[in-house]
C-alpha beads as a LAMMPS data file, in Angstrom:
LAMMPS data file: protein, C-alpha beads

44 atoms
43 bonds

1 atom types
1 bond types

-500.0 500.0 xlo xhi
-500.0 500.0 ylo yhi
-500.0 500.0 zlo zhi

Masses

1 110.0

Atoms # bond

1 1 1 -12.878 5.383 -26.740
2 1 1 -10.979 3.372 -24.117
3 1 1 -7.371 4.285 -23.483
4 1 1 -6.371 0.780 -22.388
5 1 1 -4.859 1.077 -18.923
6 1 1 -6.823 4.044 -17.591
7 1 1 -10.599 3.622 -17.247
8 1 1 -12.924 6.328 -18.517
9 1 1 -14.660 6.600 -15.149
10 1 1 -12.640 8.861 -12.811
11 1 1 -14.274 7.222 -9.768
12 1 1 -12.578 3.915 -10.598
13 1 1 -9.250 5.730 -10.885
14 1 1 -9.726 7.330 -7.441
15 1 1 -10.641 3.971 -5.891
16 1 1 -7.551 2.337 -7.399
17 1 1 -5.313 5.147 -6.126
18 1 1 -6.789 4.884 -2.621
19 1 1 -6.273 1.114 -2.613
20 1 1 -2.666 1.508 -3.736
21 1 1 -2.013 4.096 -1.024
22 1 1 -3.598 1.809 1.581
23 1 1 -1.508 -1.167 0.485
24 1 1 1.655 0.950 0.571
25 1 1 0.822 2.254 4.063
26 1 1 0.117 -1.261 5.339
27 1 1 3.411 -2.461 3.838
28 1 1 5.371 0.274 5.635
29 1 1 3.559 -0.391 8.910
30 1 1 4.123 -4.138 8.664
31 1 1 7.794 -3.724 7.783
32 1 1 8.358 -1.382 10.724
33 1 1 6.577 -3.788 13.083
34 1 1 8.639 -6.750 11.845
35 1 1 11.890 -4.808 12.241
36 1 1 10.980 -3.738 15.784
37 1 1 9.970 -7.308 16.626
38 1 1 13.273 -8.628 15.309
39 1 1 15.201 -6.067 17.368
40 1 1 13.203 -7.111 20.426
41 1 1 14.005 -10.774 19.825
42 1 1 17.713 -9.956 19.643
43 1 1 17.498 -8.526 23.161
44 1 1 18.127 -4.917 22.164

Bonds

1 1 1 2
2 1 2 3
3 1 3 4
4 1 4 5
5 1 5 6
6 1 6 7
7 1 7 8
8 1 8 9
9 1 9 10
10 1 10 11
11 1 11 12
12 1 12 13
13 1 13 14
14 1 14 15
15 1 15 16
16 1 16 17
17 1 17 18
18 1 18 19
19 1 19 20
20 1 20 21
21 1 21 22
22 1 22 23
23 1 23 24
24 1 24 25
25 1 25 26
26 1 26 27
27 1 27 28
28 1 28 29
29 1 29 30
30 1 30 31
31 1 31 32
32 1 32 33
33 1 33 34
34 1 34 35
35 1 35 36
36 1 36 37
37 1 37 38
38 1 38 39
39 1 39 40
40 1 40 41
41 1 41 42
42 1 42 43
43 1 43 44
């Protein structure tokens, strides 16, 4: 009996959670790099 959003297979759920965590980490890393680059361009 499918629940709709959540798959029955827990492995799929773990893979999705890992992908979301990876995307979030990459977003934070990219944002920090862009902010540091902008500060460097301003001559700080």
